[in-house]
GULUMKOL-968428 format. One record per residue (C-alpha): x, y, z. Coordinates in steps of 0.5 Angstrom, whole numbers, plus 500, padded with zeros to 3 digits. Layout:
SITE  c1  c2  c3
SITE   X   Y   Z
...
end
This chain:
SITE  c1  c2  c3
SITE 111 501 872
SITE 114 499 865
SITE 121 500 863
SITE 123 505 858
SITE 125 499 854
SITE 118 496 854
SITE 116 502 851
SITE 121 503 846
SITE 117 503 840
SITE 120 498 835
SITE 120 497 827
SITE 123 492 823
SITE 123 493 815
SITE 126 488 811
SITE 127 490 804
SITE 129 485 798
SITE 132 487 792
SITE 129 482 786
SITE 133 482 780
SITE 136 479 774
SITE 139 482 768
SITE 135 481 762
SITE 138 475 759
SITE 134 475 752
SITE 137 474 745
SITE 136 480 743
SITE 135 478 736
SITE 130 474 738
SITE 127 477 745
SITE 127 470 748
SITE 132 467 753
SITE 137 462 750
SITE 139 455 754
SITE 144 457 759
SITE 148 450 760
SITE 150 453 767
SITE 143 453 770
SITE 143 446 769
SITE 137 442 771
SITE 133 448 769
SITE 133 451 762
SITE 137 458 764
SITE 138 462 770
SITE 131 466 770
SITE 128 459 771
SITE 133 457 777
SITE 132 462 781
SITE 125 463 780
SITE 123 455 782
SITE 129 457 788
SITE 127 464 790
SITE 121 468 786
SITE 116 462 787
SITE 118 460 795
SITE 117 467 797
SITE 110 467 794
SITE 109 461 799
SITE 113 461 804
SITE 113 454 809
SITE 112 455 816
SITE 114 449 820
SITE 111 446 826
SITE 111 439 830
SITE 115 434 827
SITE 118 439 821
SITE 111 439 818
SITE 107 445 814
SITE 103 449 819
SITE 102 454 814
SITE 104 457 808
SITE 105 465 807
SITE 107 470 802
SITE 113 473 804
SITE 112 479 799
SITE 106 481 803
SITE 110 483 809
SITE 117 485 806
SITE 118 492 802
SITE 121 489 796
SITE 123 492 789
SITE 123 488 783
SITE 127 489 776
SITE 122 491 771
SITE 125 487 765
SITE 124 481 771
SITE 117 483 771
SITE 116 483 764
SITE 119 475 764
SITE 115 473 770
SITE 108 475 767
SITE 110 471 761
SITE 113 465 763
SITE 110 464 771
SITE 103 468 771
SITE 102 465 778
SITE 108 467 781
SITE 107 474 778
SITE 100 475 781
SITE 102 473 787
SITE 107 479 787
SITE 102 484 785
SITE 096 481 790
SITE 102 482 795
SITE 103 489 794
SITE 095 490 794
SITE 095 487 800
SITE 100 491 804
SITE 096 497 803
SITE 091 495 808
SITE 096 493 813
SITE 101 499 813
SITE 096 505 812
SITE 095 505 805
SITE 103 505 804
SITE 104 499 799
SITE 111 495 800
SITE 113 495 792
SITE 118 500 790
SITE 120 502 783
SITE 127 501 781
SITE 131 505 775
SITE 129 501 769
SITE 134 496 766
SITE 139 497 772
SITE 144 502 769
SITE 149 505 774
SITE 146 512 775
SITE 152 516 776
SITE 156 514 770
SITE 150 516 765
SITE 148 521 761
SITE 143 526 764
SITE 138 524 758
SITE 138 516 760
SITE 138 518 767
SITE 131 521 766
SITE 129 516 761
SITE 131 510 766
SITE 126 514 771
SITE 121 515 767
SITE 121 508 764
SITE 122 505 771
SITE 116 509 774
SITE 111 508 768
SITE 112 500 769
SITE 111 501 776
SITE 104 504 775
SITE 102 499 769
SITE 104 493 774
SITE 102 495 780
SITE 096 500 779
SITE 099 506 783
SITE 104 512 782
SITE 111 510 786
SITE 113 513 793
SITE 120 510 793
SITE 125 508 788
SITE 131 503 788
SITE 137 506 785
SITE 141 500 781
SITE 147 498 787
SITE 145 504 790
SITE 150 508 786
SITE 148 515 787
SITE 149 522 785
SITE 146 529 786
SITE 143 530 779
SITE 140 523 779
SITE 136 525 786
SITE 134 531 783
SITE 131 528 777
SITE 127 523 782
SITE 125 528 787
SITE 121 532 780
SITE 118 526 778
SITE 115 525 785
SITE 119 520 789
SITE 119 521 796
SITE 124 517 798
SITE 130 511 796
SITE 135 506 800
SITE 142 507 801
SITE 148 504 805
SITE 150 507 811
SITE 157 507 808
SITE 154 513 803
SITE 153 518 808
SITE 158 523 809
SITE 156 528 815
SITE 149 530 818
SITE 145 537 821
SITE 139 538 824
SITE 133 540 819
SITE 130 547 821
SITE 123 546 818
SITE 118 549 814
SITE 113 546 809
SITE 115 543 802
SITE 112 541 796
SITE 109 535 799
SITE 107 537 806
SITE 112 535 810
SITE 118 538 813
SITE 123 541 810
SITE 128 547 808
SITE 132 552 812
SITE 131 559 815
SITE 136 564 815
SITE 141 561 820
SITE 141 554 818
SITE 147 554 814
SITE 151 556 820
SITE 149 550 823
SITE 155 545 823
SITE 155 538 819
SITE 158 532 824
SITE 162 528 820
SITE 159 521 820
SITE 163 517 814
SITE 165 510 815
SITE 158 508 816
SITE 157 511 822
SITE 150 514 821
SITE 145 512 826
SITE 140 507 820
SITE 134 507 825
SITE 131 514 823
SITE 130 517 816
SITE 134 523 813
SITE 133 528 808
SITE 137 531 802
SITE 136 537 800
SITE 137 539 793
SITE 137 546 792
SITE 138 552 795
SITE 132 555 797
SITE 130 548 801
SITE 124 547 796
SITE 126 541 792
SITE 128 534 797
SITE 129 527 797
SITE 128 522 804
SITE 133 517 804
SITE 133 511 809
SITE 140 507 811
SITE 140 500 811
SITE 143 496 818
SITE 150 495 815
SITE 153 489 819
SITE 146 486 819
SITE 144 486 812
SITE 152 483 811
SITE 150 478 816
SITE 144 476 812
SITE 148 476 805
SITE 154 473 807
SITE 155 470 814
SITE 149 464 813
SITE 144 468 819
SITE 139 465 815
SITE 140 458 817
SITE 135 460 822
SITE 129 465 823
SITE 130 465 831
SITE 138 468 830
SITE 136 473 826
SITE 131 475 830
SITE 136 475 836
SITE 140 480 831
SITE 135 484 830
SITE 133 484 838
SITE 140 486 839
SITE 139 492 835
SITE 133 494 839
SITE 136 493 846
SITE 142 498 844
SITE 137 503 844
SITE 133 507 850
SITE 129 512 846
SITE 125 511 839
SITE 122 510 835
SITE 127 505 832
SITE 127 503 826
SITE 131 496 824
SITE 131 496 817
SITE 135 491 812
SITE 137 491 805
SITE 139 485 801
SITE 139 482 794
SITE 132 479 795
SITE 135 472 792
SITE 139 471 799
SITE 132 469 801
SITE 132 461 798
SITE 137 462 791
SITE 144 464 794
SITE 142 460 801
SITE 137 454 801
SITE 130 455 805
SITE 132 462 806
SITE 126 464 805
SITE 123 460 810
SITE 127 463 816
SITE 123 470 813
SITE 117 466 814
SITE 118 464 821
SITE 121 472 822
SITE 114 475 820
SITE 110 470 823
SITE 113 470 829
SITE 112 478 830
SITE 105 477 827
SITE 103 473 833
SITE 107 477 838
SITE 107 483 841
SITE 113 488 841
SITE 116 489 834
SITE 111 492 829
SITE 113 490 822
SITE 113 496 817
SITE 114 499 810
SITE 119 505 809
SITE 112 509 806
SITE 109 508 812
SITE 115 509 817
SITE 116 516 813
SITE 109 518 814
SITE 109 517 821
SITE 116 519 824
SITE 119 524 818
SITE 127 526 818
SITE 129 531 823
SITE 136 531 820
SITE 139 533 814
SITE 144 528 810
SITE 150 529 805
SITE 152 524 801
SITE 158 522 798
SITE 157 523 791
SITE 158 518 786
SITE 158 512 791
SITE 155 505 791
SITE 153 499 796
SITE 158 494 792
SITE 164 499 791
SITE 168 501 797
SITE 172 506 792
SITE 166 510 789
SITE 163 507 782
SITE 170 505 780
SITE 167 497 779
SITE 164 500 773
SITE 169 502 769
SITE 176 500 772
SITE 180 496 775
SITE 179 498 782
SITE 180 491 786
SITE 173 489 787
SITE 171 482 783
SITE 167 476 785
SITE 172 470 785
SITE 179 474 788
SITE 183 470 783
SITE 190 474 785
SITE 192 472 778
SITE 186 476 774
SITE 185 484 773
SITE 179 487 771
SITE 183 493 767
SITE 178 490 761
SITE 173 494 765
SITE 176 501 762
SITE 176 500 754
SITE 169 496 755
SITE 166 503 758
SITE 170 507 754
SITE 167 503 748
SITE 160 503 749
SITE 160 511 751
SITE 163 512 744
SITE 158 508 741
SITE 152 511 745
SITE 154 518 743
SITE 154 515 735
SITE 147 512 736
SITE 144 518 740
SITE 147 522 733
SITE 144 518 729
SITE 137 517 733
SITE 137 525 733
SITE 138 526 726
SITE 134 522 723
SITE 127 523 728
SITE 128 530 728
SITE 125 531 721
SITE 119 526 723
SITE 118 527 731
SITE 116 533 735
SITE 122 532 740
SITE 124 525 739
SITE 128 524 747
SITE 121 526 749
SITE 118 520 744
SITE 124 516 747
SITE 122 517 754
SITE 114 516 753
SITE 116 509 748
SITE 116 505 755
SITE 108 505 753
SITE 110 501 747
SITE 115 496 751
SITE 109 495 755
SITE 103 493 750
SITE 106 492 743
SITE 099 492 740
SITE 098 495 733
SITE 094 500 735
SITE 098 503 742
SITE 104 503 737
SITE 100 507 732
SITE 098 511 738
SITE 105 513 740
SITE 107 514 733
SITE 101 519 733
SITE 102 523 738
SITE 109 524 737
SITE 110 525 729
SITE 110 531 726
SITE 105 530 721
SITE 102 523 718
SITE 107 518 717
SITE 107 513 712
SITE 109 506 713
SITE 117 506 712
SITE 117 512 716
SITE 113 508 721
SITE 118 502 721
SITE 124 507 721
SITE 122 510 727
SITE 121 504 731
SITE 127 502 729
SITE 131 507 731
SITE 127 507 738
SITE 129 500 739
SITE 136 502 738
SITE 136 506 743
SITE 133 501 747
SITE 139 497 746
SITE 143 503 748
SITE 140 503 755
SITE 141 495 756
SITE 148 496 753
SITE 150 499 760
SITE 146 494 765
SITE 151 494 771
SITE 152 486 771
SITE 156 487 764
SITE 162 491 769
SITE 160 487 776
SITE 164 480 775
SITE 171 478 773
SITE 172 478 766
SITE 170 480 759
SITE 168 473 757
SITE 163 472 762
SITE 156 471 760
SITE 154 479 764
SITE 159 482 759
SITE 158 478 753
SITE 150 480 754
SITE 151 488 754
SITE 156 487 747
SITE 150 483 744
SITE 145 489 746
SITE 151 493 742
SITE 151 489 737
SITE 144 489 735
SITE 143 497 736
SITE 149 497 730
SITE 145 492 726
SITE 139 497 727
SITE 142 503 725
SITE 147 501 720
SITE 144 504 714
SITE 144 511 716
SITE 151 511 719
SITE 157 514 716
SITE 162 509 719
SITE 163 502 721
SITE 160 502 728
SITE 162 495 729
SITE 169 497 727
SITE 170 503 731
SITE 167 499 737
SITE 173 493 736
SITE 178 499 736
SITE 176 500 743
SITE 175 492 745
SITE 182 490 743
SITE 185 493 749
SITE 180 490 753
SITE 185 484 755
SITE 181 478 757
SITE 184 473 763
SITE 181 467 759
SITE 188 466 755
SITE 182 462 750
SITE 179 469 748
SITE 186 473 748
SITE 182 480 748
SITE 175 483 747
SITE 175 483 740
SITE 175 476 740
SITE 170 475 745
SITE 165 479 740
SITE 167 475 734
SITE 167 468 738
SITE 161 469 743
SITE 157 476 740
SITE 157 474 733
SITE 155 467 733
SITE 149 469 737
SITE 147 474 732
SITE 141 471 729
SITE 139 476 722
SITE 133 473 718
SITE 137 468 714
SITE 139 464 720
SITE 132 465 723
SITE 129 461 716
SITE 135 456 716
SITE 132 454 724
SITE 125 454 721
SITE 127 450 715
SITE 131 445 719
SITE 125 444 724
SITE 120 443 720
SITE 123 437 717
SITE 122 434 724
SITE 114 432 725
SITE 115 432 732
SITE 119 438 734
SITE 117 444 738
SITE 116 450 734
SITE 118 455 739
SITE 113 462 740
SITE 119 466 738
SITE 120 462 731
SITE 113 462 730
SITE 111 469 731
SITE 117 471 726
SITE 116 467 721
SITE 109 467 715
SITE 110 461 710
SITE 108 464 704
SITE 109 457 700
SITE 111 450 702
SITE 112 444 699
SITE 115 437 701
SITE 119 432 697
SITE 121 425 699
SITE 126 421 694
SITE 131 416 695
SITE 133 417 702
SITE 132 425 702
SITE 126 428 706
SITE 126 436 703
SITE 122 442 705
SITE 122 448 699
SITE 119 454 701
SITE 119 462 702
SITE 117 465 708
SITE 117 473 710
SITE 121 474 717
SITE 118 479 721
SITE 122 483 726
SITE 119 484 733
SITE 116 492 734
SITE 119 494 728
SITE 115 490 724
SITE 121 490 719
SITE 119 485 713
SITE 124 480 709
SITE 123 475 705
SITE 127 469 704
SITE 126 462 700
SITE 129 456 704
SITE 131 448 701
SITE 131 444 708
SITE 135 437 707
SITE 135 431 711
SITE 139 426 707
SITE 139 418 709
SITE 136 420 716
SITE 142 423 719
SITE 145 429 715
SITE 141 436 716
SITE 142 442 712
SITE 138 448 709
SITE 140 453 703
SITE 137 460 705
SITE 138 465 700
SITE 133 471 697
SITE 127 471 693
SITE 128 466 687
SITE 128 468 680
SITE 123 461 678
SITE 116 461 681
SITE 114 456 686
SITE 112 450 682
SITE 118 452 678
SITE 123 451 683
SITE 120 445 686
SITE 120 442 680
SITE 127 443 678
SITE 129 441 686
SITE 125 434 685
SITE 128 432 678
SITE 135 433 681
SITE 133 430 687
SITE 131 424 683
SITE 137 422 680
SITE 142 421 687
SITE 140 422 694
SITE 146 427 694
SITE 146 433 698
SITE 151 436 692
SITE 145 435 687
SITE 141 441 690
SITE 147 446 688
SITE 142 448 683
SITE 139 452 688
SITE 144 457 688
SITE 143 458 680
SITE 135 460 682
SITE 136 464 688
SITE 141 469 690
SITE 145 471 696
SITE 144 463 698
SITE 148 461 705
SITE 149 453 707
SITE 147 452 714
SITE 147 446 719
SITE 145 443 725
SITE 151 446 728
SITE 149 453 726
SITE 143 453 730
SITE 142 456 737
SITE 141 450 743
SITE 134 450 743
SITE 133 449 737
SITE 137 443 736
SITE 135 441 743
SITE 128 441 739
SITE 130 437 733
SITE 133 432 737
SITE 127 431 742
SITE 123 431 736
SITE 127 426 733
SITE 127 422 739
SITE 119 422 740
SITE 119 419 733
SITE 125 414 735
SITE 121 412 741
SITE 114 411 738
SITE 117 407 732
SITE 121 402 738
SITE 115 402 742
SITE 111 400 736
SITE 116 394 734
SITE 115 392 742
SITE 108 392 741
SITE 108 386 736
SITE 112 382 741
SITE 108 385 747
SITE 104 379 748
SITE 110 374 748
SITE 113 380 754
SITE 107 378 758
SITE 107 371 758
SITE 114 371 760
SITE 112 376 766
SITE 107 371 769
SITE 113 366 768
SITE 117 370 772
SITE 112 371 778
SITE 109 364 778
SITE 116 361 778
SITE 119 366 783
SITE 125 367 778
SITE 128 374 776
SITE 130 376 768
SITE 136 374 766
SITE 140 381 766
SITE 141 380 758
SITE 134 384 759
SITE 134 389 763
SITE 135 394 758
SITE 129 392 755
SITE 125 391 761
SITE 127 399 763
SITE 124 401 756
SITE 118 398 758
SITE 117 400 765
SITE 118 407 763
SITE 113 406 758
SITE 108 403 763
SITE 110 408 768
SITE 108 414 763
SITE 102 411 761
SITE 099 410 768
SITE 101 418 768
SITE 097 420 763
SITE 091 416 765
SITE 087 422 768
SITE 081 419 767
SITE 077 413 769
SITE 072 410 774
SITE 077 406 778
SITE 083 408 781
SITE 090 408 778
SITE 094 401 780
SITE 101 403 782
SITE 102 396 786
SITE 103 392 780
SITE 109 396 777
SITE 113 395 784
SITE 111 387 783
SITE 114 388 776
SITE 120 391 778
SITE 122 386 782
SITE 123 381 777
SITE 129 385 774
SITE 135 381 775
SITE 140 379 778
SITE 140 381 784
SITE 147 383 786
SITE 151 381 792
SITE 149 384 799
SITE 143 386 796
SITE 136 384 798
SITE 131 384 792
SITE 127 390 795
SITE 134 394 795
SITE 134 392 788
SITE 127 394 786
SITE 128 401 790
SITE 135 402 786
SITE 131 400 779
SITE 126 406 780
SITE 131 411 782
SITE 134 409 776
SITE 129 409 771
SITE 126 416 774
SITE 132 420 774
SITE 130 421 766
SITE 127 428 766
SITE 121 426 762
SITE 119 422 767
SITE 120 427 773
SITE 116 432 769
SITE 110 428 768
SITE 110 426 775
SITE 109 432 777
SITE 104 434 772
SITE 100 428 774
SITE 100 430 781
SITE 098 438 779
SITE 092 435 774
SITE 089 430 780
SITE 089 435 785
SITE 086 441 780
SITE 080 435 778
SITE 079 433 785
SITE 077 440 786
SITE 073 441 780
SITE 069 435 781
SITE 070 432 788
SITE 071 425 785
SITE 075 421 791
SITE 078 417 785
SITE 083 423 784
SITE 085 424 791
SITE 086 415 791
SITE 091 417 785
SITE 095 422 788
SITE 095 417 794
SITE 097 412 790
SITE 103 415 787
SITE 105 417 793
SITE 106 412 797
SITE 109 408 791
SITE 114 414 791
SITE 115 414 799
SITE 116 406 798
SITE 122 407 793
SITE 125 413 797
SITE 124 417 791
SITE 123 424 793
SITE 119 428 789
SITE 118 436 788
SITE 112 437 791
SITE 112 445 791
SITE 106 446 787
SITE 102 440 789
SITE 103 443 796
SITE 101 450 794
SITE 094 448 791
SITE 093 443 796
SITE 094 449 802
SITE 089 453 797
SITE 083 448 798
SITE 084 447 805
SITE 084 454 806
SITE 077 454 803
SITE 072 453 807
SITE 066 453 802
SITE 070 447 799
SITE 072 443 805
SITE 064 444 808
SITE 063 441 801
SITE 066 435 802
SITE 063 428 805
SITE 066 425 811
SITE 069 420 807
SITE 072 425 802
SITE 075 429 808
SITE 079 423 810
SITE 082 422 804
SITE 084 429 803
SITE 086 429 810
SITE 091 423 809
SITE 093 427 803
SITE 095 433 807
SITE 099 428 811
SITE 102 425 805
SITE 104 432 803
SITE 107 434 809
SITE 101 439 812
SITE 100 438 819
SITE 092 436 819
SITE 088 437 825
SITE 081 434 827
end
């Protein structure tokens, strides 16, 4: 006869809170280069490669550490993604974004119509610290964004930092949210429910004797997290929301105790919890930052993949999500919560407004007293922005705050048609163009007002950190948007608070200096934006980022080349995204003697284009001297001068890269003159068995890198690419250091050359293109090219990032129609490729 434990209903739900704060420069709506994220462009890119992508294709390893299968972890776990992060993923990594949506759709079939994805309050503000209006906007924006992406209404909603108060729960319940997830330490007391039906058809409410039922204290995390609970939100019991409490010790073990080093260890911890129960059902629920799985803990996503596959393959424990479990096992107990509490601060919500002792580095010499004036200053600014917003829009809109709640539709679809529909739906009467721009400007000021309360701004240790600087950037942008309507200097008012915020970094002193040195230098007004365009336009090979090409429209342009000076003169329209505000600027960009870059930018010229160009051309013909163009100031009002140091790092990098490409081509062309001599010399070395003297090492390195780049771009051809000749040529580089074999010297040479990021990028792109080409054509030449490159890299002990190539291969491997189309010879090469990519390949 089976034991009671054998009959125990065991359910496991793992929730990942996937979130990054919005990192875009608010004046550009794009993320700038972040040096601390090296070797990636920014932290979003780095974490995507380490976490968001790998969880879309988790590796399950089999015998010999080779890949047995790939799983989409999102299909098996509960999750929420921050809406601002999903916006970025949709544009920057559409394949990963689509895998998240696909997983949610698949989970509906897996879990009885209940999907894995939860909504999130929009930009991760601490809800108990927000005004009622802001709370409602955060909820409605979060739900609208969710509906837009996942094609359904959300059942549950994640609260930023699980920070909770009764008003937020009421607003969520009124918007149709059924449940949320909290820390067990946020539970204060419980008592049995007395049942009657609620508006959802579930059991809720209290009878006349229910109020006499005593509460049982469960503070200190003593609540049983294996069951859901209900929070009654009104005295009649008609409004409620359900709460799941995650398992505290197990969630902490995942976040901080390196338990993700092994999926088996994680399973043992889960089973230990099940073993402590004798009756069920039992839900083991885990909730952590989703970034734990791969970013905080390298390969942590693989432990998750192993766990999901093991549970799916073995009877006993069932994977579930919160929506399904709630349907099967509704709450039997009411819970009372600690008001104004959160999962990451034992002091309630003080971490986001006071020096409560919570920090990241726990440097004993540092304090976080700066949090209070930062919070107070932004609270003050938000009130001023709201006052301006309400007074200006009340004459144009039926209900300004309802319009703000609906503004999410514009953020999700910024087409002119959608913007006009939004304005028409909310305006009192038809609007002229200026009124349309004003409304959008004010709406954007409110978006910035919400963004400046993103929780990360207070979470870390200093006001000079990138997170606090980011929220101050939103504050500065909001001020820019409304300054023409403000009766006082909002920036000066904010400084009165920031001067009280002492930085722990002696370089900055106080928050006002942080604002002046780190925030204002990031400000990109139409004049500076024009300088970016002007200086980039001088370099033929420089990349023009989408944010720049979308914002700048050329009205006229002339190029001037004279006595060592290259000049670009013209007039542009700078258009602000969403609001469509237009600014006209005239510019003169100069490249002097191939080294000095400068750009003059001002308003409209008092001369017509031909006259202004003629005046500049005449002075440049006299002397190649930057000072000669001061005449520009005479005809163009409000002119300012800019150099490379005034540009954002991305633009400087584009210019430097563009110059590098040009220089590389010129050097390559000059080498081409002597290419025959170089080939003859290499032939001589081969015949004699000698090595080139070290004098030629740098020349050989340049030539070798170019040869490899050329091969990597040979995507077409009837014959496979021969990579072996590169090895022979590399072996001629000398002399061989003492205690080194020639083979070891060759390997070191390859490794040194392939440190170059461009070569790495081209190598990965080559592999992807070859697999794509084979999938389309079934031509084995592409397989032979891949195998040739992989064999070369193996022989040279060079590790490649094969993640994307493995994903592409696995998709083909799972496609029966494609596999059946292969001839035996083709399949033999395909199988060999799978083995080289690390897969277990059967017969």
